[in-house]
N, C-alpha and C positions, 0 to 999 in steps of 0.2 A: 830157682827153688820156689815152690808154692808156699804161701803163708801157712803156718801151722794153725790147727784149730785153737781158738782162744777161749772157748767156753766149754765147760764140762759139767756133767751132772750124773748122779747115780742112776742106774737102771730103775725104771719105775714099775717093772714087772719082772717075773721070773724068767721070761723068755729071752734068750740071748741069740742075736742074729749076727752072722758074719757079714756085716754091711759093707766091708771093704770090697766085696765082689762087685758091687753095683757100678762104681766108677770105671772099673776095668771093662765090664760088659758094655757100658755105654760107649766107651772109646772104641772098642772092637766093632760095635754095631755101626758106628759112623764110618770107620775105615772100610768095612765090608760093603756098605751101601753108598759110599762116596758122597756123603752129605756133611754139611758143616754143623756146628753146635747150634746155630740159630734154627736150622731146619729141624734138628732133633727136638729142640725145646718146643717148637710149634706142634710137632707130632705128639708130644707128651702133654701138651697144654700146660707148660711150665714156663717160668721166666728163664731167659738164657743165662742170667747171672746165677740162678739156682742150679741149673744143669752144670755150669762151670764149677761151682763149689762142690757138687757131688763128684765130678770127675777128678778134681784136684785133692779130694779128701778133706776139704774144709767143712763139708756138711755130711752128716751121717743120717741116713734114712732108716728109721726103725719101725715105721708104720706099715704093718703087713698089708693093709688095704692098698696103700700106695705102691708097694712093691709088686703086688699082684696086678694092679692096673698097668704098671710099666711092662710086666711080662706079657700081658694081653696086647697092649698097643704095639709092642715090638715082635709079637708072635714068637716068643722064645719060651723055653721051659722054665717054670718057677725054680726048678732045682739049680739053675745057673745063678740064681740070686740067693741061694741058701735056703730055699723054701721047699716044702713037699709039693710034688705035682698034684697031689690029691686036694690041695687047697683051691685049685683052679676049677671051680664048678659054679653053676648058677646059685645065687643067693636063695631064690625061691623057685621050687619046681612047679611047673604048670599043673593045675588041678585037672580032673577028668571032665570039667565042664565043657560043653560044646556051645557056649554062648555065641562065640564068633569063630566059626570053624574050629581049629584046634587050639585057639588062643583064649586064655582066661583074662579078660580085661582087668580084673581086680589085681591079679598077680603082676600084669604088665605095669599097671599104674603104680603099684607099691614099689616095684623094683626101680622104676624111673625116679620115683621120689627118693629112694635110698641113694641112687647114684648122684642125684643133685645134692643131697645132704652131705655126702662124702666130698663132693667137689667144693661145696661151701666151706667145709671145715679145713680143706687143704689150701684154700685160696682167700681166706678172710682178709689178709693184708692187701692183696691186689684188688679185691672187690671193694674194700673200704676206700681205696684211692679213687676208684672209678665212681663210687657213690659221692665222694667229696666234690667231684667236678660238677655235680648237679646243683650245688648250693652256692649262694652268693659269697664272694671273697670276704665281705665285711663281717660275716659270722663265723668264718673259719679261723682256727688258731694257727697262724703262720702257715707252714707247709704240712702240718700234721692233719691226720684224718679225724679231726675233732672240731666240734662246733660249740660256740658259747656266745652269750650276750655280754655286753659291757658290765652290767650289774652282777654277772655271775663270776667275774674274774677280777678280784681285788688287785690293786697295784703292787701290794707287797704281802708277804705271808701274814695271816691273822692268827694270833694265839687262839687255840681251840676254845678256850673258856670265854672268849669275847663274842662268840656267836650265840645269839638267842634263838632257842628252838620254841616255836609256837605250835599249838595244837588246834585242830578243827574236828569236832564230833560229827559234822554233817558235810563232808566234802561233796562237791557237785558231781553228778553222773557224767560219764564220758559218752561221746557219740560214736567212737570207732573202737572196736574190740578185736578185730581179726576174723570175725565171722561173716563179714560182708561179701556180696557177690564178687567184689574185686579181689578177694583172697582165693578164689576157686582154683587158680593154677597151682597154688601151694599146698592144696589139701587133696591127698590121694584117695582113691576109692577104698572103702572098708567093706562094701558089699556091692553087688551089681546095682548100679544106678544111685548109690548112696556114698557120699564122701565123708571123711572124718569131719566133725563139726568145728574143731579148733586145731591149731598146729600142735599144741602140746599133746593132744590125743594121739596124733600120728607118731610123735616122738616116743610116747609111752609104749606103744604097741609095735612099732617098726624099728626103732633105733634107740632104745633106752640106755642112757649112761648110768653109771653106778650111783651118782648123786642126782636125784630128780624127784623132789618133793615140793608140793604146793603149800607153801608156808605163809602165814600172816606176815605182811611186810608194811613198812611205812611208805606212804605215797606222798610225793612232793607236790605241794599246792602253790607255793610261792617262794621266791628267794630274792634277796638283795644283799650283796656282800660289800656294799660301799661304806658310807659313813656310819650307819648303825646296823652291823651285820646281823641278819636274821634269816631263818628258814621256817616255813610253815608246812605241817604234815597232817595227813589223815591216815586211815587204814585201807589196805587193799590186799590182794593175794599175789604171790610170786608169779603164778601162771598168767595172771592178767597182763603182766609185762611181756612174757615170752610169746604169748599167742600172737602178738603183733610184731614184736622185735625180730624174732626168728623167722616169721613169715616174710617180712620185707627183705631180710637177708637172703632167704631161699629164692624169692622173686628175682633178686639181683643176680644170683647164681644162674638162674634159668636164662635171663636176658643176656648174660655174658658168655653163653656157651660158644659163641662164635668169636674166636680171639681177634682182637684188634678192632672189633666193630664198635662204633661210637654209640653209646646208649642215649635214649631220650625218654622223656616222661611217658610217652605213649606206650612203652613196653613195661612200665612200672605202675600199673593202675592202683595197687594198694598203697604204695608210697605216695603217689600223687593225691590219693584220697586224704592222707594225713595232712598234707599242706604244710602249714607252719609247724616245724618240729618243736618249737618252744611253747606251743599252746597246751597248757596243762589241763584244760577242760575238754580238749578234743580226744585225748588218749591218756592212759595210765602212764605216769612217769614215776617209776619206783627205783630209786637210786641204790647203787652199791657204794661201798667206801673202799678206796684203794690207798695204800699207805707206802710211802718210801721210808724204809727203815735205815737210818744212818747211824753207824757206829763211829764215834768221833774221839780222836786222841787229842786232848787239849794241849799237850806239850808240843807235839809235832804239827798240829793243825790238820793232819790228814784224816780222811774219813773213808769208810767203805760202805757199800749198800748190798742188800739182799735182793736176789733175782729168783724168779720162780718159773718153771716150765709147766704149762697146763696140759696134762695127759688127755688126749681125745677119748680114751676109753673110760675116763672117770668123770668128765664134766660135760654139761650140756651146752655151754656157751664159751666163747673165747678159747676154743680148744686148739692144741697144736702150736701155740705161740707163747712168747715170754710175757710175763707180767711182774709187777712188784708184789711184795708180800709183807704183811698180810693183806688180803682183799676178800670182801664178802658182802652179802646183802645187808642192808640196814633193816633189821627186823627184830621183834621180841625174841627172847630166849625160850619162852614157853607159851602155851596156849592160854594161860591164866590171865584174866582181865587185869589183875594187879600188875603183871609184868609189862603190859602195854605202856604203862607209865614208868615203871621201875627201870625198864630198858631203853626208855626214850632219851638216849644220850649217845652222841657220836663216840665219845671216849669209851664208854662201856662196851659198845659194839666192837670197837677196835681191840679192846683188851681180850674179849672172847675170841676174836680171830687170832690174836697172838698165841693164845693158849692152844687153839686147835691146830693152826698151821705150822707153828714153829716148835711147840713143845709136844705136839702129837696127842694132846688130850682129846677125849671123846667130844664129838660135836654136840653142842646144845642146839638142836635142830628145830626147836619150836614145837615139838610134838609132845614134850613132857608136861606135866602139870605142877611139878615141884618148883617153886620159885628159887631163883638164884640170889642168895644173900651176899652181896658184894662185900659188905663190911667184914664178913667172916672168911672171905676167899683169900688165901695167902698170896697168890700172884697179884691180885688187885691191890691188896694192902701194901705189898712191896713196891708196886709201881706208883701208888699214891705217895708213899714216903719218898721215893726217888724224885717225883715231880716237885714235892715241897722243898727238897734239898737242891733243886735246880739241876739235877743230873739227868732228867728225862723231860723233854719239852715237846709237846705236840702243836702242830700248826695246820691251818687249812689254806690251800692255794686257790680254791675256787670249786667250780662245778661245771660239767660240760657233757656233751652228747657224742657218742661214737657215730661216725657218718654211716656205717653199714647198717647197724641195728637201731640207731637213734636211742639207745639205752643211756641213762644218765649215770655219772659217777662223781662222787664227792672226792676231791683230790686232797690228800693229807700227807704230812711229813712228821715223823717223830725222830728227834735227835737224842741219841743216847750217849752219855759219856761211856768210853770203852769199858771201864771197870763195872759200871752199872749194867751194861749189856751182858757182860760175861757172868755176872752174878745172877741175873734174871734168866738168861737163856743158855747157860752152860750145858744143859741137857737137850739142846735143840736136835730135832730129827732131820734127816736129809731127804726122806721120802714121806709125803703125807697123803691124805685122802684125795687130793686133787692133782698131784703131780710131784715134782721134786725140786729141791733147791739147786741153784746153778752157781758156779764159781769160775774164776779164771782157771785155765788149764794148768797153770804153774803153781797152784797152791794145794796143800794137802787137805786142809779142813774146809769142807764145802760151806760151813757157816762163816768163813772169813769173807765170803762174798767177793765183790769187785771194788776196785779203787774208784772213789767218786772223783774222777778227774776228767779233764776235757777229752783226752784220747778215748777213754772207755765210753763215756756218754755219747760222744760223736759216733764212734764205731758201732755202738749198739743201735742207735737210732737210724743209722745209715744202712747197715748191712743185715740186721736181724729182724725177724718178724715179732715186733713188740706191740702189744695191745695199745690202742690209742690213748686210753687214760694214763697208763704207765709212761708212755712216751711224753705226754703233756706234763706229767709230774716231774719227770727227769729234766726236761727242758726248762721248766719254770724254776725248779729247785736249784738247778745249777746256776741259772742267772741270778738267783737270790742267795747264793751260797755264803756271801759275806755276812748277810743278816742272820741266816740260819746257824752258821758256825761261828758264833761270837759270844 
């Protein structure tokens, strides 16, 4: 008997697909064509373990783009997978231009870019692993696809209030922005002979997710979390990060189009141009904050944690994989100058994400001008009171870089007494603007999450596509569980 699916989440869209058909179709195709599972995986450009999970029902595929690609690769009707045959058509029709015979080079360039972008979002976990092999072992965090320096990773969890945030009004300019000639392969044509100037311009016009706004963000300039923990920041814009981070990920997807081929730096000119990934004057390093939310029962000592699936139709980065919740960019809540200082707090940023991602409140996206008065905000007041009572305790585990995109994430944990969590988040939503909450398949309430135990943490990190920051947090938090849950 195959293992039963162990994770479940509510549907993140109104579309319901009969995805049970896919496993049966793949098995029939292998029998009819006398090929094994490894051959089929190579044909579909997927891991054999992933194909095996589809066939045994342990993995459900709900991404229409992926189902259509499988139908095309196997030359079968989309209807066999529960889709309309009308969906199988070119994304962009050729124009009437006669620039090169009957082919419009702009349409060809843009469609190739879209295909690579889809392949990137389907294969971020595998690509991150291949990117990790490019870096020295001494900056890698164990076997994870995460990079960090010793001064970025404290030996034990740091109470969040112990970290001193410093400010710089005049941060140094960067030398690499993603507009260099080395980025040419990642920038499709927007007109004959003219490419998009930046990667985010291509995303905006060719593959825009629902959430895609260029917001003022805090730029990391220096960090040392050892004896006197501190971080130094200035200002930048969110797209400053994406223009380079998503471009080098796209470059990696292009170089990895031949399965099994060992990558070298010669195929990755933009990544090679970056050089030292920790050099904060060479490129913009604009960190996100990701948080492990632990609901702890003091009497039994047991804890559970929240997991989040990021919907590719809703987000621009880390799509189609699992992450911890809440997670978000470290940025001001409004465009007002006052709030650059008012929001310059890791904790306040985390509280805003709790409000948006777990309670489903409207996102404070940085576009408004009305300041947020934290002292009058009921959720913030309740959380502060619970912190003073020792029922809510936030920690920092460090900071690091994802190997695929080289984006930075500040790693945090918040431990809630179970009664405090229930009081604060009794009205939690199961689906939010970026995806949906995930729980064990054997629980009724999705906000119950997963048990924070060795079996679940090991299984999640071994078998599931987990974003590298979340994987690092889970690994480090579980190792430090006696200190966190005491």
